[in-house]
Structure formats: structure tokens, C-alpha cells
N, C-alpha and C positions, 0 to 999 in steps of 0.2 A: 503492499499500499503506501509506505514512502518512496519507493522510485514512480511510482506512478504520479505523485503529488508532484511531485522534482519535474516531471516531465508537465504538466501543465501548467507548472508557472512560469516555462520558458517557452510557452506559445505566443509569438509575436501577433496579441489580443489589437494592436493599432490596425491591422493590415486586413480583421474582422468588420464587417460593417455595424456590430452592436457594441463592441470592445466588452468591459469587464463588465458586468450588470452592476457591481455597486462603486463602479467607479464617479457618483453624483455623489455619493456619501463618504467616499473617499477622499475626495476633494480637499473638502474643507480642512481634515486633520491634514491632509500633505500642505494646506499652506501656513499651516500654523509653523511648521519645517521652516518655511522661507520667510515669515513676520518675525521671527525672534533675534534671526541676526542682526535684519535692517535695526531692526527697535534699539535693540541692546548696541548697537555702531552711535547711534542717535541719540540714545536716552541719556547719555553718560556726560555728555559735555554740558549740558547745562548744571549738573551737580559736582563738575569737577572742583568750583570754589569751595563747598560744603567738604568733600573729601579731605581736600589739602587741610583745612583747620582742623579736622575732627582727626585726623590720623597725623597729622605733623608732616605730611609727607614734602619735598621739596619739589624743586618745577620740573626737573628731570622724571624723579617718579610719576608725576603727573601726567609730565607727556605720554608715561609709555603706559598707563591704564588705557589710553587710548590704541596709541599706536602696537603693543603687546599684540592685542587682541585682532588689530587690523593686518598685521604684516603674519602672523599665525595662518589667520582664514586666508589669506590667499594663496599664501605659500602652499598649503596640504590640501586645496581642494581640488585638485587632481587627479590627486592618489583616492581623495576622498570618494570624487565618481567612480573609480577604479575598480575598487574595492566593489562596493554595489553592486557592479557589472559581475566580480566575480563569485562574490561570497549572498549574493542577496540582496537586493534593493529596500526591502523591508525591515531586513534582519538591522543593515547597515542605517537607518531611518530611527530605528527603536534605540540602538544603543547612541546615536548621536541625542536623542530626546534627552533619552536615560541622563548620560553625562552633561549634556547640558543642562538638567535639570538640576544635577546635585554641585556643579562647580558654578554656577547661581548663588547656589546655598552659601559655598565656601565664599565667595565675593560678598555675599551679605551680611557674614559674622566676619571679615578680615578686620584683625585688631593690629594691622600693622601695613603699610605701604609693600612690604614684600610679600606677605600674604594676600593683596590683593590682586599685584602684579602677577604672583604666579595663578592665581584663581584665571583673571584674563588670558591668559596663555591657554589654559586648558578649556575655559569656556571658549576661544576661536578654532582649538583642535577639535571638540565635538562638533562645533558647528560646521565643520568642512565632514564632518560624516554622515550629517542631519541631511544640508542645504540641497547637495547636488543629485539627490533622489527624488526630492520634488518634480524638479525638470522631467528627470530621468522617466519616472513615473507616470507623469501624465504624458510624454512621450510613448508610454507600452501601454496604458489601461486603456486609452481614448483613442477613438476611430480617428481617422484625417481629416472626417468632415465637422469633427468637434473640434480637436485641438484648438484651433482659433479661440473657440470661446471659453474653452480652461484656460491657457494663457492670457485671455484678457482679466480672468480673475486675476491668475498668477499677479499681472502689473498692478490693478489693483490693489495688493496687499503691498505690496511694495511703497504703494503710494500711503496705505493707512497708517502702517510702520512708520513711514518720514513723518506724518501726522504727527502721529502718539508719541514720534521722538522727540519732537518739537516742544511738543507742549504739556506731556506726561511728565516730565524730569522737574520741570516746574513747580508744578502742581504736586506731586508728591512731596517733594521739597518744603517745600510753604506748607502743606497743609497736615502734614506729620502723623499718619496713619498708625494707629498702633504705638504711638511716643515714636516711632522710626523717623529717620533724616535721609539722607541719601542710602540707606541699606537697603529703603523701601522699593528701589529701580532697579534693583537684584533679584529682590523678594519676590517680587508679582509674578517672574519667570515660573513658582512654583506651582500654581495653579494651572497656570497653563499649559506649563507642559506636562504634570498629569494627565490630563485630557487628553492631551498630543499621544500620550503613551496609552493609555486605557484604550481611544479609536480605533489608533492604528493596530492594536495586538486583535481586533474587532471587526473592522470591517477594510484593511491593506490588504490586496491581494500581492503575492511575492512576486517579484520578478529576479530575474538572472542574465548574462549574456550563455547563450550554446555551449558546451562544448567548454567551459571554461578550467584555468589552467592553474598553474603557482601564480602569486602575484610578484614582479620583476621587484626585487627588492634593490640592484645595483641600478634600475632605473628610476623607482623613489628616492633612492640616493642624490644622485646626478641633477634629478627636476628638482627636487627641495634645493638642492645649494642652488642654482643655478634663479630663482628665484627669490631665493633668500639675499643672493648677493643683487639683485634687481631690488627688492620692496624694499628692505628696510633702508638704505640710502635714499629713499625716495619720502617714505613715512618719517624719517629722523633728520635728513643732511641738514634743510632750510634752519632748523632749532639748533641744530647742533654747528651750525656756520660752516659745513662740507670743510673738512676735516682731509688731508690728505688720505686717511688709511679709507673715507666712504669711497673718495673718487676713485682710490684701487679699486672698488668694489666691482663698481661701476664697469669696469674697463675689464674687471676676470669674467664678468657676468657671459659675455658672447662666448670666451674662449672654454668655455664648460656645458656651455650649450651647444656648441657643437661637438666636446665629446660624448652630450649627451644621443646626439641625435646619430653620431656614431655607433656611440653602445648600441639604441636602440635596431639601428641598420642589423648590425652585426648579430645582432640575439634573433630578429626574424629570421634572418639567413640561413640561421642554425635550426629554423623551426621552432623555439622559441615562442613567450606570450609575451610582447612586448609591454610595457606599461602604457604609452601613446603611440596608437597604431597610425604609423606614418604615411599610410596613403591617405587616411584622412586631409592632408594637405596635398596633394594632388587634385583634388578637387577644387577649382580655383572661385568656385560659390561661396564655398564652406571660409576658402581664406581673405575673402572680400567681406566677408561677413561680418567675421572676428575684428577684421582692421577697422572696420565701419564701428561696431563695439566697440572698439577701445577708444574712437575717436569723439563718440558719443558719450560715453559715459564719465570721460574729462570734464565733461562740465560740473563733476561734482563739486570743483570746486567753488563753485556758485553758492553752496550754501556757508562757506567758510568765509568768503571774501562780501557776501549780505550780511553775516553776523557779526564780522568785525566791525562792517562801516555802519549798522543801526545801534551797535554798543559805542563802540568807540566813538564813534565819527555824530550820531545823533544821540550816543548817551540814553539809548532806552535800555529795560532794565530785561533781564534774560526771558521772564517772562511775556513781554512785549514786543522780544526779537521774534521769538517763537510765534505769537499771534502774526505777525508780519508777513512769515514767510505762507502761512495758513493759503493766501489767494494761490498760488504757484501748488501749495499740495493739493487743494481742493480740486484744482482745474484738473491737475493729475490723476487725482482718485475719480474721478466721474469721468471723463475721455476715457479709461481704461475701463468702466465698465461697459462703453459701447463701440471697444474698439474691434471687437469680434466682428460685428457686421461692418464698420469700415472694413476691413482686414478681408473681406468676403466679397465686397465690392469690389475691390480696389487691387485686390492681391497685394503684389510688391510694392505696388506704387503706394500704398498708405504712407508707406516710410518715407516718401518722399513731401506728403502730404503735413503729417508730423514733424519732421525737418521745417517744412518752409513756417508752419504755426511758431516752432520753436523760434525762428527769425524773424516774424515777424514782433512777435513777444518781447524777446529781449531785448532787441532793439528799440523799442516803446518805451521799455524800460530804461535803457542805455539816454536817452532821450530826454525823459522826465528828472532824470537825476542832473542833466548837464542843465536844466530847466529849458531845454529849449521847447519842449513839452509840456501840459499842466503837471504840475507838482506830482501827482496822485500815480503811486507806482503799482498800486494794485491790479490796473486791467490790463497792462503789459504780462504782468507777472501770470495774470489767471491762463491770458492765450497762451505765454508759454509752458505751464501747464497741462497744457489740452494737447498742447502738439507731443508734449513728452510721453504723456498716457497713452499716443495714439502709439507712438515708436516703441517704447518698452517691448512690448506683448510682440510687436510685429519685427524686431531685430532678434530676437530673440528665434520667432518661429522661419526668418530668412536663413537663421543660422544652421537649427538642428532641422530644418526639415527633409532635406536631402539627406540626411545621415544616417547610416542601416541600424537597424533596432539593437544588435548586438553591441555597438559602442556606443549606446543611450548615456549612460552615466558618464562614460569617459568625455563623450561632447559637452554635457553638460557642466561638468565641471571645468573643461574650458572655455567653456562661455563667461562662467559665472569669474571663474578666475582672471580671465581679460577686463570683465567691467569692476573687479577690483583691483585691479596694473593700472586700468586706466583711472580710474578714482584716486590713485596715489601720484599719480603722473601728472593728473591734472591739478592739486594740492601743491606736489612741487614745482610745476612750470610756471602753471597761473596763480598759484598763492605767489610765489616770489617775483612773478611781472609786481604785482598787488602791491608785494611790502617793499619794493624798488622804487615805482612809483610812490608810495607816499613818502618816503625817506624818514627823515626825522620831523616833519612837520605834524603836527598834532591837531589842522584845525579842518572844520565841516567840508571849506573845500576842497583840501587836501583828499580827503577820506572820499569824497565823492569822484576828484579825477580819479582816483587809485581803482574804485571800483567799477567808474565806466572802462576803464581800460580792460581791466578784466574780463569784464562782461563783452569788450571788443574780443579778445579771445578766444570766448565762447561761441560767437556767433560766427567765427572763421572757421574754429570746429567741426560747428555745424554744418554748417556751407560743404566742409569738406566730405562729411557723412553722407549728406544729400546726394553728390555727385557720386558719391560709391552708390549709392540708391538707385541714380539711377545707371550706371553700369549694370548693378546689379540685376536689374529689371531685362534690359536689353540681353541679357547672358541667357537668365532662364528662357525668354522666349526663344533665342537660339537655336535652347536646347532642345526646346517645347516641338518645334521645325524640325530638328533634326528628327527626331522621334517619329512622329508621324509621319514624315516624309515614305513616300512609297519607297520599299526595296527594290533594287533589279533583278530581274529573273536571272 
């Protein structure tokens, strides 16, 4: 009976017209696994002053509360996705949820900065077991006709997590529920995690890659080192003043990457099971989609530069700054809900529409900050959020749509890791532009100028992504024509 159960688990359900019978019950449970990592990344920002005061943390330790989580999460996402392919996506999801819940408890009871940083590293590590299984399971459990709708809910979950992250931290710290201060932002994960753990045990169907082999430990080590050499300097470089050893890490990154590629190629030649199937990168549409996703998510620097502009430039409180971000987050959340309809009608060109709305919205915001238009930022932020909400699920569908199911977890890890690296790149590069333009001035006009310049960088990157979306649409049309062309006799 166990053998039969395993065989049923590997049936490619997305190739069937009906998919898994419990897929819509499983989706809300899976989406908790997408919600928690994003929430925990955002909610901590508003709690940092309280953490510093209560634990007596230094500036460096406070930075590590954020960066230790972000770096660990980005580095091990691909490995987490591959583990799901090999050992079962339900199993890895449940392990990740249980681990994330326990490490949230550790963070909530942390009695020193060192314990909190250790808890954050473990949180990031367990999130990498949980998060890639969400996209991979959607890819497997839902038939092709329903994947756009499921991905729209996935995108809306990111919007909801951003809204909660911007506001919830301030509310929890201000209201002191059960006599708790900053601890509440971690302990709130406990009931959410327990719901996800119970629900996944009941309604989530397991799936894995067929003919799973041993985990490629050499590949795990080399890829993790490659990403660590890239992500850590990007996360910590600006605050640390770019010391020579961080520059050396960035220089060493492509060298180790080449060693990883050669190792994987040799393993594949010997008939082994490499961590990353290099054949994925022969798909030009997949590669273009990853580059587009990277450029798109570099706009995550917007949250940093906008928060600094609001709090340091306009002297708003953390809660006021969180509320000021809501027009963008609400626009993002609302458009995510109807993005599946847009994707069904426009196909890949939904991406171009979303990017155009973002350019229009951020352009209007830039002009408002420079007082060329009305001083009201809200209309531009809403339009930019509407565009973001259309792009987020569309870019994921564009990248994953042509990937073989046996690589669903790997491809999902690659996509989420690319987004995280894009976020780190955006904060490092565009954040650097912002602070360089700001210089030593502390006037409102100086902050406005720096923020407008950073917004201009975001617009340029979105325009690049829009061009890639046009190329991707043309590429898909050419592939479709080649497939449908009559074959010579």
C-alpha cells in the first residue's frame, strides 16, 4: 500500500483537466507559507528601536537582525526547492512550517542580541524549506487552466503580507498585547503556524520528482557559497562602508559560480542528479524571465527610500510612515485579486500592462515629490501598486509556465531566490544612489531630491523589464507558430 501511495503522489496532476480534488482547500494553507516569510521580513523594521533599547543591542547587531534573516533566506532557497522535489513537497512544507514556528518562539523569548540573531538565522533557514513548496505545489496540484487564478491569490498574499508588515509592527508595539512589546511580532507566528501545520497534514497532497536520487551535497555547498559571496556584501556592504574583504567576496563570486557550473555538468555527465538542472538555462524564455524578475524586484528599494524620506525627511512617526505606504500596498493587493482575469485575456502581455502602470504611477509620484504636480502622493502610489499587483503573479507564471513538473521545486526556488537577490541588489545599488545624493544635508528638499532620484532609478529598471516582457511575448508567439506549423512529409 505504501508503494501505491508514493506512485499516486508523483502523478503530474497539473496535466489532468481537474487537478487535485482538494486543491482549493489546500491553497489557503499553502499561502500561509508564502505569507509568513514576507511578513517577518517587513514587520521587524518598525520594531528595531524597541529591540535595541530592550536588549541593549549595538547598531551592528540591530543590522544583523534584518540582514541575517534576509541573507540566509536568499542563499538556501534553491536548495529548499530541490529538497522538496526529492523528498516530498508536503513533507518539506510541514518541516518548514514547524521549524519556522519554533524559531519564532525562540526569537520571541530571546534574552540577548546574540540569541535573537541566531533565531533569525534559523528562521530564514526554515523559511527556505517552506516557501519554495508553495509555488511548486501550485504548479503540480492545479491544472493549467486554473494556475493563473491560483497565482493571483499568491500575489495577493504578498500584498497582504506587505500591508500587515507595514502596520502590524507599529500596532503590536504600541498596544503591548499581553504585556509584550517587540516580542509580540514574533510570537504572533505561533497560532498562524499551528493552523498551517494542522491544515497541511489534512488537506495537502504530497508530490515529488519522479525517480528521485540522492541530494547533490557538493552542489549545495558550491551554490550556497556562491550566493553567500553575492548576497552578504549586498546586504551589509553599504552600512559597513564597503571594506576590501567585501569587495573580494564579490570578485570571488563569479569564480565560485563557474566552479559550481562545471561541477554540475560533470555530475550530470556521470549520470548523477545535480542540484540544478543546467538544461533549464537552455530555455531562453526561462532565462529572460529570470532576468526580468531580477530587474522587477530591484524596486524593493522603494520601501527603504520611501521610509527614510517619510521619517527622516518629513518627520513622520513609524506608524504614520506605514500608513503612508498603504496606497501602494492596497493597490497591489486589489489588482492581485483580478490579475488572473487580466492574464487570461492578455496572456504574457499582462506583464507589459503592469509595467506600464508602474512607470506611470511612479512617474506621477516622482513629479509630486518634485512639486511639478500636486503634492498628493497617493494617486501615483495607487497606480504603481495596481501595476505591481498585475506583474507579480504574471512574472512568476511566465517563468514557471514552461518548466517540466519534475523541476517544479527547483524552478520555484530559483524564482524566489532571484527575487530576493533582486531585492538585495536594489537596496545596495539604488539605496547607495539615494544616500550618495543625500550627502550630509538633512533638509526636506535634500531628502526629496534623493528620493526622486531613487524613484527615477526604479522607473528605469521597470522600463528594462517592460522591454524584456515584449521580447518574451514575441518569443512565445514564435515558439507557438513553430509548434503549430505543418510538418513536412
